[in-house]
CHARMM-style PDB file with segment names, atoms N, HN, CA, C and O in Angstrom:
ATOM      1  N   MET     1     -39.962-160.170-261.806  1.00  0.00      PROA
ATOM      2  CA  MET     1     -40.538-159.167-260.921  1.00  0.00      PROA
ATOM      3  C   MET     1     -41.847-158.694-261.541  1.00  0.00      PROA
ATOM      4  O   MET     1     -41.942-158.499-262.753  1.00  0.00      PROA
ATOM      5  N   ARG     2     -42.846-158.515-260.699  1.00  0.00      PROA
ATOM      6  HN  ARG     2     -42.769-158.673-259.714  1.00  0.00      PROA
ATOM      7  CA  ARG     2     -44.135-157.973-261.126  1.00  0.00      PROA
ATOM      8  C   ARG     2     -44.355-156.659-260.388  1.00  0.00      PROA
ATOM      9  O   ARG     2     -43.755-156.413-259.341  1.00  0.00      PROA
ATOM     10  N   VAL     3     -45.214-155.829-260.942  1.00  0.00      PROA
ATOM     11  HN  VAL     3     -45.701-156.029-261.792  1.00  0.00      PROA
ATOM     12  CA  VAL     3     -45.509-154.549-260.311  1.00  0.00      PROA
ATOM     13  C   VAL     3     -47.000-154.407-260.056  1.00  0.00      PROA
ATOM     14  O   VAL     3     -47.830-154.977-260.763  1.00  0.00      PROA
ATOM     15  N   GLN     4     -47.316-153.633-259.027  1.00  0.00      PROA
ATOM     16  HN  GLN     4     -46.641-153.170-258.453  1.00  0.00      PROA
ATOM     17  CA  GLN     4     -48.701-153.337-258.689  1.00  0.00      PROA
ATOM     18  C   GLN     4     -48.883-151.826-258.733  1.00  0.00      PROA
ATOM     19  O   GLN     4     -48.150-151.086-258.078  1.00  0.00      PROA
ATOM     20  N   PHE     5     -49.851-151.379-259.496  1.00  0.00      PROA
ATOM     21  HN  PHE     5     -50.447-151.980-260.028  1.00  0.00      PROA
ATOM     22  CA  PHE     5     -50.164-149.953-259.581  1.00  0.00      PROA
ATOM     23  C   PHE     5     -50.644-149.454-258.225  1.00  0.00      PROA
ATOM     24  O   PHE     5     -51.553-150.039-257.637  1.00  0.00      PROA
ATOM     25  N   LEU     6     -50.041-148.375-257.722  1.00  0.00      PROA
ATOM     26  HN  LEU     6     -49.303-147.899-258.200  1.00  0.00      PROA
ATOM     27  CA  LEU     6     -50.470-147.776-256.458  1.00  0.00      PROA
ATOM     28  C   LEU     6     -51.314-146.528-256.667  1.00  0.00      PROA
ATOM     29  O   LEU     6     -52.232-146.258-255.893  1.00  0.00      PROA
ATOM     30  N   GLY     7     -51.006-145.773-257.704  1.00  0.00      PROA
ATOM     31  HN  GLY     7     -50.259-145.993-258.333  1.00  0.00      PROA
ATOM     32  CA  GLY     7     -51.762-144.561-257.959  1.00  0.00      PROA
ATOM     33  C   GLY     7     -50.954-143.576-258.774  1.00  0.00      PROA
ATOM     34  O   GLY     7     -49.778-143.788-259.070  1.00  0.00      PROA
ATOM     35  N   LYS     8     -51.616-142.501-259.123  1.00  0.00      PROA
ATOM     36  HN  LYS     8     -52.571-142.328-258.882  1.00  0.00      PROA
ATOM     37  CA  LYS     8     -50.942-141.444-259.882  1.00  0.00      PROA
ATOM     38  C   LYS     8     -51.436-140.090-259.409  1.00  0.00      PROA
ATOM     39  O   LYS     8     -52.467-139.978-258.745  1.00  0.00      PROA
ATOM     40  N   ASP     9     -50.695-139.088-259.760  1.00  0.00      PROA
ATOM     41  HN  ASP     9     -49.858-139.179-260.299  1.00  0.00      PROA
ATOM     42  CA  ASP     9     -51.053-137.724-259.405  1.00  0.00      PROA
ATOM     43  C   ASP     9     -52.399-137.397-260.056  1.00  0.00      PROA
ATOM     44  O   ASP     9     -52.505-137.411-261.282  1.00  0.00      PROA
ATOM     45  N   PRO    10     -53.425-137.105-259.258  1.00  0.00      PROA
ATOM     46  CA  PRO    10     -54.743-136.845-259.835  1.00  0.00      PROA
ATOM     47  C   PRO    10     -54.795-135.598-260.710  1.00  0.00      PROA
ATOM     48  O   PRO    10     -55.742-135.423-261.476  1.00  0.00      PROA
ATOM     49  N   GLU    11     -53.792-134.732-260.608  1.00  0.00      PROA
ATOM     50  HN  GLU    11     -53.022-134.875-259.986  1.00  0.00      PROA
ATOM     51  CA  GLU    11     -53.788-133.524-261.421  1.00  0.00      PROA
ATOM     52  C   GLU    11     -53.098-133.710-262.768  1.00  0.00      PROA
ATOM     53  O   GLU    11     -53.119-132.809-263.607  1.00  0.00      PROA
ATOM     54  N   SER    12     -52.481-134.885-262.979  1.00  0.00      PROA
ATOM     55  HN  SER    12     -52.464-135.617-262.297  1.00  0.00      PROA
ATOM     56  CA  SER    12     -51.816-135.113-264.259  1.00  0.00      PROA
ATOM     57  C   SER    12     -52.838-135.574-265.292  1.00  0.00      PROA
ATOM     58  O   SER    12     -53.865-136.160-264.950  1.00  0.00      PROA
ATOM     59  N   GLU    13     -52.543-135.302-266.549  1.00  0.00      PROA
ATOM     60  HN  GLU    13     -51.708-134.826-266.827  1.00  0.00      PROA
ATOM     61  CA  GLU    13     -53.444-135.694-267.626  1.00  0.00      PROA
ATOM     62  C   GLU    13     -53.414-137.201-267.820  1.00  0.00      PROA
ATOM     63  O   GLU    13     -52.456-137.856-267.409  1.00  0.00      PROA
ATOM     64  N   HSD    14     -54.438-137.758-268.436  1.00  0.00      PROA
ATOM     65  HN  HSD    14     -55.216-137.226-268.771  1.00  0.00      PROA
ATOM     66  CA  HSD    14     -54.522-139.198-268.691  1.00  0.00      PROA
ATOM     67  C   HSD    14     -53.270-139.664-269.435  1.00  0.00      PROA
ATOM     68  O   HSD    14     -52.882-139.082-270.447  1.00  0.00      PROA
ATOM     69  N   GLY    15     -52.646-140.723-268.915  1.00  0.00      PROA
ATOM     70  HN  GLY    15     -52.961-141.195-268.092  1.00  0.00      PROA
ATOM     71  CA  GLY    15     -51.454-141.274-269.550  1.00  0.00      PROA
ATOM     72  C   GLY    15     -50.171-140.542-269.211  1.00  0.00      PROA
ATOM     73  O   GLY    15     -49.117-140.861-269.762  1.00  0.00      PROA
ATOM     74  N   GLN    16     -50.236-139.576-268.322  1.00  0.00      PROA
ATOM     75  HN  GLN    16     -51.092-139.318-267.874  1.00  0.00      PROA
ATOM     76  CA  GLN    16     -49.057-138.786-267.964  1.00  0.00      PROA
ATOM     77  C   GLN    16     -48.540-139.172-266.583  1.00  0.00      PROA
ATOM     78  O   GLN    16     -49.193-139.913-265.848  1.00  0.00      PROA
ATOM     79  N   SER    17     -47.378-138.671-266.245  1.00  0.00      PROA
ATOM     80  HN  SER    17     -46.847-138.070-266.842  1.00  0.00      PROA
ATOM     81  CA  SER    17     -46.746-138.920-264.948  1.00  0.00      PROA
ATOM     82  C   SER    17     -47.254-137.914-263.933  1.00  0.00      PROA
ATOM     83  O   SER    17     -47.958-136.977-264.308  1.00  0.00      PROA
ATOM     84  N   PRO    18     -46.930-138.073-262.689  1.00  0.00      PROA
ATOM     85  CA  PRO    18     -46.191-139.166-262.078  1.00  0.00      PROA
ATOM     86  C   PRO    18     -47.108-140.314-261.664  1.00  0.00      PROA
ATOM     87  O   PRO    18     -48.286-140.124-261.362  1.00  0.00      PROA
ATOM     88  N   THR    19     -46.526-141.502-261.660  1.00  0.00      PROA
ATOM     89  HN  THR    19     -45.569-141.656-261.905  1.00  0.00      PROA
ATOM     90  CA  THR    19     -47.238-142.717-261.304  1.00  0.00      PROA
ATOM     91  C   THR    19     -46.352-143.542-260.386  1.00  0.00      PROA
ATOM     92  O   THR    19     -45.133-143.568-260.552  1.00  0.00      PROA
ATOM     93  N   LEU    20     -46.966-144.219-259.412  1.00  0.00      PROA
ATOM     94  HN  LEU    20     -47.956-144.197-259.278  1.00  0.00      PROA
ATOM     95  CA  LEU    20     -46.206-145.027-258.463  1.00  0.00      PROA
ATOM     96  C   LEU    20     -46.658-146.480-258.507  1.00  0.00      PROA
ATOM     97  O   LEU    20     -47.846-146.774-258.639  1.00  0.00      PROA
ATOM     98  N   PHE    21     -45.682-147.390-258.392  1.00  0.00      PROA
ATOM     99  HN  PHE    21     -44.717-147.152-258.284  1.00  0.00      PROA
ATOM    100  CA  PHE    21     -45.919-148.827-258.411  1.00  0.00      PROA
ATOM    101  C   PHE    21     -45.151-149.479-257.267  1.00  0.00      PROA
ATOM    102  O   PHE    21     -44.114-148.964-256.849  1.00  0.00      PROA
ATOM    103  N   ALA    22     -45.642-150.600-256.758  1.00  0.00      PROA
ATOM    104  HN  ALA    22     -46.484-151.019-257.098  1.00  0.00      PROA
ATOM    105  CA  ALA    22     -44.916-151.419-255.791  1.00  0.00      PROA
ATOM    106  C   ALA    22     -44.449-152.670-256.516  1.00  0.00      PROA
ATOM    107  O   ALA    22     -45.111-153.127-257.447  1.00  0.00      PROA
ATOM    108  N   THR    23     -43.311-153.233-256.099  1.00  0.00      PROA
ATOM    109  HN  THR    23     -42.773-152.862-255.343  1.00  0.00      PROA
ATOM    110  CA  THR    23     -42.820-154.467-256.707  1.00  0.00      PROA
ATOM    111  C   THR    23     -43.059-155.647-255.775  1.00  0.00      PROA
ATOM    112  O   THR    23     -43.387-155.476-254.601  1.00  0.00      PROA
ATOM    113  N   ASP    24     -42.890-156.842-256.319  1.00  0.00      PROA
ATOM    114  HN  ASP    24     -42.624-156.982-257.273  1.00  0.00      PROA
ATOM    115  CA  ASP    24     -43.022-158.044-255.495  1.00  0.00      PROA
ATOM    116  C   ASP    24     -41.671-158.745-255.330  1.00  0.00      PROA
ATOM    117  O   ASP    24     -41.619-159.972-255.247  1.00  0.00      PROA
ATOM    118  N   ARG    25     -40.594-157.986-255.283  1.00  0.00      PROA
ATOM    119  HN  ARG    25     -40.636-156.989-255.350  1.00  0.00      PROA
ATOM    120  CA  ARG    25     -39.263-158.584-255.087  1.00  0.00      PROA
ATOM    121  C   ARG    25     -39.268-159.432-253.821  1.00  0.00      PROA
ATOM    122  O   ARG    25     -39.851-159.045-252.808  1.00  0.00      PROA
ATOM    123  N   ALA    26     -38.625-160.573-253.882  1.00  0.00      PROA
ATOM    124  HN  ALA    26     -38.151-160.887-254.705  1.00  0.00      PROA
ATOM    125  CA  ALA    26     -38.588-161.480-252.738  1.00  0.00      PROA
ATOM    126  C   ALA    26     -37.643-160.990-251.653  1.00  0.00      PROA
ATOM    127  O   ALA    26     -37.858-161.270-250.473  1.00  0.00      PROA
ATOM    128  N   ASP    27     -36.594-160.260-252.038  1.00  0.00      PROA
ATOM    129  HN  ASP    27     -36.419-160.033-252.996  1.00  0.00      PROA
ATOM    130  CA  ASP    27     -35.578-159.879-251.063  1.00  0.00      PROA
ATOM    131  C   ASP    27     -35.885-158.589-250.300  1.00  0.00      PROA
ATOM    132  O   ASP    27     -35.342-158.382-249.214  1.00  0.00      PROA
ATOM    133  N   ARG    28     -36.746-157.715-250.844  1.00  0.00      PROA
ATOM    134  HN  ARG    28     -37.187-157.883-251.726  1.00  0.00      PROA
ATOM    135  CA  ARG    28     -37.112-156.476-250.153  1.00  0.00      PROA
ATOM    136  C   ARG    28     -38.230-155.767-250.897  1.00  0.00      PROA
ATOM    137  O   ARG    28     -38.463-156.012-252.081  1.00  0.00      PROA
ATOM    138  N   CYS    29     -38.914-154.890-250.188  1.00  0.00      PROA
ATOM    139  HN  CYS    29     -38.725-154.691-249.226  1.00  0.00      PROA
ATOM    140  CA  CYS    29     -39.986-154.102-250.794  1.00  0.00      PROA
ATOM    141  C   CYS    29     -39.357-152.930-251.549  1.00  0.00      PROA
ATOM    142  O   CYS    29     -38.550-152.191-250.985  1.00  0.00      PROA
ATOM    143  N   THR    30     -39.718-152.762-252.802  1.00  0.00      PROA
ATOM    144  HN  THR    30     -40.373-153.362-253.260  1.00  0.00      PROA
ATOM    145  CA  THR    30     -39.224-151.623-253.572  1.00  0.00      PROA
ATOM    146  C   THR    30     -40.386-150.966-254.312  1.00  0.00      PROA
ATOM    147  O   THR    30     -41.463-151.544-254.457  1.00  0.00      PROA
ATOM    148  N   TYR    31     -40.140-149.760-254.767  1.00  0.00      PROA
ATOM    149  HN  TYR    31     -39.265-149.290-254.649  1.00  0.00      PROA
ATOM    150  CA  TYR    31     -41.139-148.998-255.510  1.00  0.00      PROA
ATOM    151  C   TYR    31     -40.544-148.534-256.820  1.00  0.00      PROA
ATOM    152  O   TYR    31     -39.340-148.296-256.922  1.00  0.00      PROA
ATOM    153  N   ILE    32     -41.394-148.409-257.814  1.00  0.00      PROA
ATOM    154  HN  ILE    32     -42.372-148.602-257.730  1.00  0.00      PROA
ATOM    155  CA  ILE    32     -41.017-147.828-259.096  1.00  0.00      PROA
ATOM    156  C   ILE    32     -41.787-146.519-259.208  1.00  0.00      PROA
ATOM    157  O   ILE    32     -43.000-146.472-259.006  1.00  0.00      PROA
ATOM    158  N   VAL    33     -41.060-145.468-259.530  1.00  0.00      PROA
ATOM    159  HN  VAL    33     -40.074-145.507-259.693  1.00  0.00      PROA
ATOM    160  CA  VAL    33     -41.657-144.141-259.637  1.00  0.00      PROA
ATOM    161  C   VAL    33     -41.472-143.652-261.063  1.00  0.00      PROA
ATOM    162  O   VAL    33     -40.349-143.566-261.560  1.00  0.00      PROA
ATOM    163  N   GLN    34     -42.565-143.338-261.707  1.00  0.00      PROA
ATOM    164  HN  GLN    34     -43.477-143.408-261.304  1.00  0.00      PROA
ATOM    165  CA  GLN    34     -42.522-142.742-263.042  1.00  0.00      PROA
ATOM    166  C   GLN    34     -42.760-141.258-262.850  1.00  0.00      PROA
ATOM    167  O   GLN    34     -43.806-140.847-262.347  1.00  0.00      PROA
ATOM    168  N   GLY    35     -41.796-140.461-263.247  1.00  0.00      PROA
ATOM    169  HN  GLY    35     -40.946-140.794-263.656  1.00  0.00      PROA
ATOM    170  CA  GLY    35     -41.920-139.020-263.056  1.00  0.00      PROA
ATOM    171  C   GLY    35     -41.248-138.258-264.173  1.00  0.00      PROA
ATOM    172  O   GLY    35     -40.971-138.810-265.238  1.00  0.00      PROA
ATOM    173  N   TRP    36     -40.990-136.994-263.928  1.00  0.00      PROA
ATOM    174  HN  TRP    36     -41.215-136.546-263.063  1.00  0.00      PROA
ATOM    175  CA  TRP    36     -40.360-136.139-264.929  1.00  0.00      PROA
ATOM    176  C   TRP    36     -38.848-136.238-264.779  1.00  0.00      PROA
ATOM    177  O   TRP    36     -38.323-136.079-263.677  1.00  0.00      PROA
ATOM    178  N   VAL    37     -38.142-136.500-265.878  1.00  0.00      PROA
ATOM    179  HN  VAL    37     -38.569-136.629-266.773  1.00  0.00      PROA
ATOM    180  CA  VAL    37     -36.691-136.596-265.854  1.00  0.00      PROA
ATOM    181  C   VAL    37     -36.114-135.200-265.592  1.00  0.00      PROA
ATOM    182  O   VAL    37     -36.484-134.227-266.250  1.00  0.00      PROA
ATOM    183  N   VAL    38     -35.210-135.124-264.629  1.00  0.00      PROA
ATOM    184  HN  VAL    38     -34.910-135.914-264.094  1.00  0.00      PROA
ATOM    185  CA  VAL    38     -34.555-133.850-264.304  1.00  0.00      PROA
ATOM    186  C   VAL    38     -33.430-133.629-265.299  1.00  0.00      PROA
ATOM    187  O   VAL    38     -32.532-134.462-265.426  1.00  0.00      PROA
ATOM    188  N   THR    39     -33.478-132.510-266.004  1.00  0.00      PROA
ATOM    189  HN  THR    39     -34.208-131.834-265.902  1.00  0.00      PROA
ATOM    190  CA  THR    39     -32.442-132.173-266.979  1.00  0.00      PROA
ATOM    191  C   THR    39     -31.728-130.870-266.639  1.00  0.00      PROA
ATOM    192  O   THR    39     -30.768-130.497-267.313  1.00  0.00      PROA
ATOM    193  N   ASP    40     -32.188-130.172-265.598  1.00  0.00      PROA
ATOM    194  HN  ASP    40     -32.968-130.474-265.051  1.00  0.00      PROA
ATOM    195  CA  ASP    40     -31.579-128.910-265.197  1.00  0.00      PROA
ATOM    196  C   ASP    40     -30.135-129.153-264.779  1.00  0.00      PROA
ATOM    197  O   ASP    40     -29.892-129.859-263.800  1.00  0.00      PROA
ATOM    198  N   ARG    41     -29.180-128.586-265.494  1.00  0.00      PROA
ATOM    199  HN  ARG    41     -29.378-128.012-266.289  1.00  0.00      PROA
ATOM    200  CA  ARG    41     -27.760-128.829-265.238  1.00  0.00      PROA
ATOM    201  C   ARG    41     -27.325-128.403-263.843  1.00  0.00      PROA
ATOM    202  O   ARG    41     -26.499-129.076-263.226  1.00  0.00      PROA
ATOM    203  N   GLN    42     -27.858-127.313-263.339  1.00  0.00      PROA
ATOM    204  HN  GLN    42     -28.529-126.767-263.840  1.00  0.00      PROA
ATOM    205  CA  GLN    42     -27.495-126.854-262.001  1.00  0.00      PROA
ATOM    206  C   GLN    42     -27.961-127.849-260.945  1.00  0.00      PROA
ATOM    207  O   GLN    42     -27.218-128.170-260.017  1.00  0.00      PROA
ATOM    208  N   VAL    43     -29.184-128.333-261.085  1.00  0.00      PROA
ATOM    209  HN  VAL    43     -29.788-128.072-261.838  1.00  0.00      PROA
ATOM    210  CA  VAL    43     -29.710-129.320-260.139  1.00  0.00      PROA
ATOM    211  C   VAL    43     -28.871-130.590-260.189  1.00  0.00      PROA
ATOM    212  O   VAL    43     -28.500-131.127-259.145  1.00  0.00      PROA
ATOM    213  N   LEU    44     -28.568-131.076-261.389  1.00  0.00      PROA
ATOM    214  HN  LEU    44     -28.869-130.640-262.237  1.00  0.00      PROA
ATOM    215  CA  LEU    44     -27.775-132.296-261.520  1.00  0.00      PROA
ATOM    216  C   LEU    44     -26.371-132.113-260.947  1.00  0.00      PROA
ATOM    217  O   LEU    44     -25.813-133.048-260.372  1.00  0.00      PROA
ATOM    218  N   ALA    45     -25.795-130.917-261.098  1.00  0.00      PROA
ATOM    219  HN  ALA    45     -26.249-130.158-261.565  1.00  0.00      PROA
ATOM    220  CA  ALA    45     -24.479-130.650-260.517  1.00  0.00      PROA
ATOM    221  C   ALA    45     -24.542-130.697-258.996  1.00  0.00      PROA
ATOM    222  O   ALA    45     -23.617-131.195-258.353  1.00  0.00      PROA
ATOM    223  N   GLU    46     -25.622-130.184-258.415  1.00  0.00      PROA
ATOM    224  HN  GLU    46     -26.373-129.780-258.937  1.00  0.00      PROA
ATOM    225  CA  GLU    46     -25.777-130.206-256.957  1.00  0.00      PROA
ATOM    226  C   GLU    46     -25.972-131.633-256.444  1.00  0.00      PROA
ATOM    227  O   GLU    46     -25.522-131.961-255.346  1.00  0.00      PROA
ATOM    228  N   ILE    47     -26.632-132.480-257.224  1.00  0.00      PROA
ATOM    229  HN  ILE    47     -26.997-132.214-258.116  1.00  0.00      PROA
ATOM    230  CA  ILE    47     -26.859-133.875-256.827  1.00  0.00      PROA
ATOM    231  C   ILE    47     -25.569-134.668-256.913  1.00  0.00      PROA
ATOM    232  O   ILE    47     -25.294-135.505-256.053  1.00  0.00      PROA
ATOM    233  N   GLY    48     -24.777-134.412-257.943  1.00  0.00      PROA
ATOM    234  HN  GLY    48     -25.000-133.732-258.642  1.00  0.00      PROA
ATOM    235  CA  GLY    48     -23.530-135.141-258.132  1.00  0.00      PROA
ATOM    236  C   GLY    48     -23.689-136.246-259.157  1.00  0.00      PROA
ATOM    237  O   GLY    48     -24.725-136.352-259.814  1.00  0.00      PROA
ATOM    238  N   PRO    49     -22.649-137.076-259.292  1.00  0.00      PROA
ATOM    239  CA  PRO    49     -22.675-138.122-260.316  1.00  0.00      PROA
ATOM    240  C   PRO    49     -23.858-139.074-260.154  1.00  0.00      PROA
ATOM    241  O   PRO    49     -24.194-139.487-259.044  1.00  0.00      PROA
ATOM    242  N   VAL    50     -24.475-139.411-261.273  1.00  0.00      PROA
ATOM    243  HN  VAL    50     -24.201-139.076-262.175  1.00  0.00      PROA
ATOM    244  CA  VAL    50     -25.578-140.371-261.295  1.00  0.00      PROA
ATOM    245  C   VAL    50     -25.063-141.622-262.000  1.00  0.00      PROA
ATOM    246  O   VAL    50     -24.682-141.552-263.169  1.00  0.00      PROA
ATOM    247  N   PRO    51     -25.044-142.757-261.318  1.00  0.00      PROA
ATOM    248  CA  PRO    51     -24.505-143.980-261.919  1.00  0.00      PROA
ATOM    249  C   PRO    51     -25.262-144.406-263.175  1.00  0.00      PROA
ATOM    250  O   PRO    51     -26.443-144.100-263.338  1.00  0.00      PROA
ATOM    251  N   ASP    52     -24.564-145.115-264.054  1.00  0.00      PROA
ATOM    252  HN  ASP    52     -23.605-145.363-263.922  1.00  0.00      PROA
ATOM    253  CA  ASP    52     -25.208-145.684-265.238  1.00  0.00      PROA
ATOM    254  C   ASP    52     -26.379-146.551-264.795  1.00  0.00      PROA
ATOM    255  O   ASP    52     -26.294-147.253-263.788  1.00  0.00      PROA
ATOM    256  N   GLY    53     -27.452-146.500-265.536  1.00  0.00      PROA
ATOM    257  HN  GLY    53     -27.521-145.929-266.355  1.00  0.00      PROA
ATOM    258  CA  GLY    53     -28.628-147.289-265.213  1.00  0.00      PROA
ATOM    259  C   GLY    53     -29.567-146.613-264.237  1.00  0.00      PROA
ATOM    260  O   GLY    53     -30.614-147.170-263.907  1.00  0.00      PROA
ATOM    261  N   GLU    54     -29.216-145.416-263.763  1.00  0.00      PROA
ATOM    262  HN  GLU    54     -28.366-144.964-264.032  1.00  0.00      PROA
ATOM    263  CA  GLU    54     -30.079-144.665-262.858  1.00  0.00      PROA
ATOM    264  C   GLU    54     -30.458-143.341-263.499  1.00  0.00      PROA
ATOM    265  O   GLU    54     -29.773-142.860-264.401  1.00  0.00      PROA
ATOM    266  N   ALA    55     -31.547-142.758-263.030  1.00  0.00      PROA
ATOM    267  HN  ALA    55     -32.103-143.149-262.297  1.00  0.00      PROA
ATOM    268  CA  ALA    55     -32.003-141.458-263.516  1.00  0.00      PROA
ATOM    269  C   ALA    55     -32.511-140.656-262.332  1.00  0.00      PROA
ATOM    270  O   ALA    55     -32.979-141.225-261.345  1.00  0.00      PROA
ATOM    271  N   VAL    56     -32.421-139.363-262.426  1.00  0.00      PROA
ATOM    272  HN  VAL    56     -32.041-138.902-263.228  1.00  0.00      PROA
ATOM    273  CA  VAL    56     -32.973-138.469-261.420  1.00  0.00      PROA
ATOM    274  C   VAL    56     -34.329-138.023-261.945  1.00  0.00      PROA
ATOM    275  O   VAL    56     -34.438-137.477-263.043  1.00  0.00      PROA
ATOM    276  N   ILE    57     -35.365-138.266-261.137  1.00  0.00      PROA
ATOM    277  HN  ILE    57     -35.276-138.710-260.245  1.00  0.00      PROA
ATOM    278  CA  ILE    57     -36.709-137.878-261.551  1.00  0.00      PROA
ATOM    279  C   ILE    57     -37.325-136.969-260.495  1.00  0.00      PROA
ATOM    280  O   ILE    57     -36.859-136.902-259.358  1.00  0.00      PROA
ATOM    281  N   GLU    58     -38.360-136.286-260.891  1.00  0.00      PROA
ATOM    282  HN  GLU    58     -38.739-136.340-261.815  1.00  0.00      PROA
ATOM    283  CA  GLU    58     -39.059-135.356-260.004  1.00  0.00      PROA
ATOM    284  C   GLU    58     -40.533-135.732-259.959  1.00  0.00      PROA
ATOM    285  O   GLU    58     -41.136-136.058-260.982  1.00  0.00      PROA
ATOM    286  N   ILE    59     -41.105-135.682-258.753  1.00  0.00      PROA
ATOM    287  HN  ILE    59     -40.614-135.418-257.923  1.00  0.00      PROA
ATOM    288  CA  ILE    59     -42.536-135.906-258.570  1.00  0.00      PROA
ATOM    289  C   ILE    59     -43.054-134.835-257.620  1.00  0.00      PROA
ATOM    290  O   ILE    59     -42.289-134.311-256.810  1.00  0.00      PROA
ATOM    291  N   PRO    60     -44.334-134.503-257.703  1.00  0.00      PROA
ATOM    292  CA  PRO    60     -44.880-133.515-256.781  1.00  0.00      PROA
ATOM    293  C   PRO    60     -45.050-134.116-255.378  1.00  0.00      PROA
ATOM    294  O   PRO    60     -45.210-135.328-255.231  1.00  0.00      PROA
ATOM    295  N   GLU    61     -45.015-133.284-254.386  1.00  0.00      PROA
ATOM    296  HN  GLU    61     -44.885-132.299-254.506  1.00  0.00      PROA
ATOM    297  CA  GLU    61     -45.145-133.705-252.994  1.00  0.00      PROA
ATOM    298  C   GLU    61     -46.407-134.536-252.766  1.00  0.00      PROA
ATOM    299  O   GLU    61     -46.388-135.488-251.985  1.00  0.00      PROA
ATOM    300  N   GLU    62     -47.486-134.188-253.432  1.00  0.00      PROA
ATOM    301  HN  GLU    62     -47.501-133.416-254.067  1.00  0.00      PROA
ATOM    302  CA  GLU    62     -48.753-134.894-253.244  1.00  0.00      PROA
ATOM    303  C   GLU    62     -48.647-136.383-253.587  1.00  0.00      PROA
ATOM    304  O   GLU    62     -49.394-137.196-253.043  1.00  0.00      PROA
ATOM    305  N   SER    63     -47.731-136.742-254.479  1.00  0.00      PROA
ATOM    306  HN  SER    63     -47.124-136.082-254.921  1.00  0.00      PROA
ATOM    307  CA  SER    63     -47.584-138.145-254.874  1.00  0.00      PROA
ATOM    308  C   SER    63     -47.076-139.013-253.729  1.00  0.00      PROA
ATOM    309  O   SER    63     -47.321-140.220-253.725  1.00  0.00      PROA
ATOM    310  N   SER    64     -46.384-138.437-252.769  1.00  0.00      PROA
ATOM    311  HN  SER    64     -46.186-137.457-252.772  1.00  0.00      PROA
ATOM    312  CA  SER    64     -45.865-139.231-251.650  1.00  0.00      PROA
ATOM    313  C   SER    64     -47.012-139.827-250.814  1.00  0.00      PROA
ATOM    314  O   SER    64     -46.807-140.816-250.110  1.00  0.00      PROA
ATOM    315  N   ALA    65     -48.180-139.253-250.883  1.00  0.00      PROA
ATOM    316  HN  ALA    65     -48.347-138.450-251.455  1.00  0.00      PROA
ATOM    317  CA  ALA    65     -49.330-139.775-250.129  1.00  0.00      PROA
ATOM    318  C   ALA    65     -49.779-141.122-250.661  1.00  0.00      PROA
ATOM    319  O   ALA    65     -50.476-141.856-249.961  1.00  0.00      PROA
ATOM    320  N   ILE    66     -49.397-141.463-251.881  1.00  0.00      PROA
ATOM    321  HN  ILE    66     -48.831-140.867-252.450  1.00  0.00      PROA
ATOM    322  CA  ILE    66     -49.778-142.738-252.487  1.00  0.00      PROA
ATOM    323  C   ILE    66     -48.980-143.878-251.887  1.00  0.00      PROA
ATOM    324  O   ILE    66     -49.475-145.003-251.821  1.00  0.00      PROA
ATOM    325  N   LEU    67     -47.738-143.614-251.441  1.00  0.00      PROA
ATOM    326  HN  LEU    67     -47.335-142.700-251.494  1.00  0.00      PROA
ATOM    327  CA  LEU    67     -46.901-144.668-250.882  1.00  0.00      PROA
ATOM    328  C   LEU    67     -47.481-145.197-249.586  1.00  0.00      PROA
ATOM    329  O   LEU    67     -47.965-144.433-248.750  1.00  0.00      PROA
ATOM    330  N   PRO    68     -47.427-146.520-249.423  1.00  0.00      PROA
ATOM    331  CA  PRO    68     -47.914-147.090-248.160  1.00  0.00      PROA
ATOM    332  C   PRO    68     -47.066-146.621-246.985  1.00  0.00      PROA
ATOM    333  O   PRO    68     -45.885-146.317-247.149  1.00  0.00      PROA
ATOM    334  N   ALA    69     -47.661-146.562-245.815  1.00  0.00      PROA
ATOM    335  HN  ALA    69     -48.620-146.808-245.681  1.00  0.00      PROA
ATOM    336  CA  ALA    69     -46.908-146.183-244.612  1.00  0.00      PROA
ATOM    337  C   ALA    69     -45.891-147.268-244.305  1.00  0.00      PROA
ATOM    338  O   ALA    69     -46.195-148.458-244.389  1.00  0.00      PROA
ATOM    339  N   ALA    70     -44.683-146.851-243.948  1.00  0.00      PROA
ATOM    340  HN  ALA    70     -44.436-145.884-243.880  1.00  0.00      PROA
ATOM    341  CA  ALA    70     -43.617-147.818-243.645  1.00  0.00      PROA
ATOM    342  C   ALA    70     -43.808-148.421-242.282  1.00  0.00      PROA
ATOM    343  OT1 ALA    70     -43.007-149.255-241.858  1.00  0.00      PROA
TER     344      ALA     70
END
């Protein structure tokens, strides 16, 4: 799998998150999102169990503008 840089939050410092990428998976279009790991216990309790190999991340609303229109 290869990734293509789509953009990053213009308000973040150089080398910081959030950043968005598109993949070239043959079976479907997917995105990789680099953001802030959510560690707030109350938030994680409200979300529920997170499977192994997954993480809950947070990005600002403005970052959604980087994603291509579906």
